[in-house]
N, C-alpha and C positions, 0 to 999 in steps of 0.2 A: 505494500500500499503507499502512498505518497507520498501521505502522512506521519508515515513507522521509519519511514524512509532521510523526510528533510527533521524527525526530532532524532537518529541516531547521527545525522551528520553533527547536527546542536551540540548532543552530548558529546563526540569528538577536538572539539574544537573549544567546548566550555569547560573536556579536563586539561585541555590545554591552559587553557586559562589559569584554570583551578591552577595546575601545577607549578608558573611563570608565580602566580600571589604566594602561591608555598616559599619562593626560591626567594620572594622578595621579603616576607616577615622574615625569615630567619635571617636574612641579612639586615636589614632595621632595630632588629628584635640583634643581633651582635655589637652594631652602632652603640644604641643602646647602650648595654650589659657594661661597655667602652669605654661608653662617657661616663657609664657611673662609675665605675671600679677603679677610673682616676685617681689615686689616694690622694699622691703626688699632687698632680693635679688639683683638685680638691680643697686640698693645706692649701697650696699654695693662692689658692683665688681665695678662699673661706681668710685668710689671714688678712689680706692686700682691703679685702673689704671691711673687713675688720679697726686695719686703722686709718682707716679715711672711712669712719659712718659718725665719728665722734660719741663713740659711746653710746651708741644708739645700737646695738648687739643681732636687737632682736629684725629691728629691720634687713642690718647686713644679711642675716641667715635668712630670712627669707627674702633677698634681691636674690643671693644664691638658686636658694634652691626653683623661686621662680628661672631664671635663665636658662639652668638642666631642664626644667620643663618644659620652656619653649622649644627646646632644641630639641627635645625629643618630639617636639610634635614635631615638631616639622621634616625630620624624616622620614615618622606616619606619609604626612603631606607629600614628600619626593619619591615615598615607597607607592603610593595612590598614584598619583603621577604620572614615573615612570609604567605603571602599570595601563592607563588607559592609552598614555598612547601605545605602549609595544603590544596592546590588542588592531588598534586602528591599523597600526605598519603590515602585520601580520598581516588580516583581514583585508587589504589594500593590496599590499605583493602579491598571497595570493590569486585576489579578483585578475589583477591586473593581467601578470603573467599565466599563469594559468588559468582563468576563470575558471574556477572551484578552488577554498580551501582540505583541509585535510583530511575534513571528517565528510563532505562534501566525495570528495574522488575515494573514502573508501564507502558511502554511500551508492555509490554509483552515481553525480549529479553534477548537475555544471549552471553557472550561471550567462546566462547572453542577452542581450549581445556583454562582446568582452571589450570594453573602450575602458582607457585609465581614468575620463574622467567621471562615466558609470559607479565604475569600482571604486571611482577615492567619495561620494557620496555616498550609495553603498553602507562601505565599511565604513564613517562618520555615522551616518542612522545606528548599526548596528554597536556599536560602540555605544553609542550612549542608552541604549534602550537595554541590551545587555550589563557592559561597564561602571562604563562611568556614572551614571545618575545613583547607583549603589554607592559608588567610592563617594562622591562629595555627602551624602547620607555618615557614611562612616569618619567622615572628614570632623563634620557638625557635631559628631560624637565623639572625638577623643578634645577638643576644642571645648566643651559643655555646653552646646548649643543641645543642651534634649527637647526641648519640644519642637524645635524646627525638624532636630536631624529623623524625627518620627514625620512628622511630614516630607520629608522629599523621601524618609525610605515608602511611605506609601502615594509617592509620585511611580516612583521608583520601579514597584512593582506593574500600577494601572500601564507605565510606559512599554513595560516589559508584554503585560498580555495583547499589547497592544500592535505592540510587531509580531505575538507570536500565534496567538488566535485566527487572523485571515490567512495562514496557512490550513487552515479545517476550513476556506470556504470550499464554493464549484471552481473561481478560477487562481486558487492557491500560489495568493502572492501574499509578502506578508509586507510590513507599514518599509520597511525597505526596501522591496521591490518594488513597490507604487512610489517610492519618491527619488529613484534613483531611475527609472523607470528598465529594471530588470526581470527577469523570470524564470525560477528555477527549471530545471527539465532531463530526463533524464538524458545519460550517456548516450549513444549507440556506437557500437563497437561497426565501425566494418571489418566484413571477412577477407581476408588474405586472397591475392589474384588466383592461387590455384585451389579456394574453395568455391570461388562464387558457379554456380551452375554454369553451366558452359549444354550449345544446343551441339548431339552429338547433329553427324548429316544423314541427313537415309542411304541406304543403302543399292547399291547398283540393283535395277530392274536383268 
């Protein structure tokens, strides 16, 4: 069934995104751990802040903690930003060069027509619907904007469904397909010349 093949293709592509997200999460955790466990650096920074605080020790330590927190949040934001950019580049490069992503290739699907401009537009919509809005929601949550984060999460879910559910309809075109003017079709396998049917010459009388 076409819907099952589309779902399989999406699952494979999303698994690659999850693998990248996991690698970025591990790298970000390592960066934050290095920042926090840099005892000599923290001690020097704390001593300098203490000497320039004019006796206001609470504010000095608070500024140090705030600095560490801001750097940690920045690392998280950088990871999400890199995830969004990498997802877009993956979608765009695959569609522009091969007309299909890894998932679509395994599912026997292709995107037509194969044009760089349409590939970029389709990749942008797919990235926004699958990754970008969720990334914004996560960043807002890390920054402490809980209510706004929940609202953006709701928008992300709605956008994902708005992009995916039309695939179940008769046209089989997602929001990304409609915006980019593309369609997902099955790959037609051409038979080798030796396997093609040839007409046998009629026997002589």
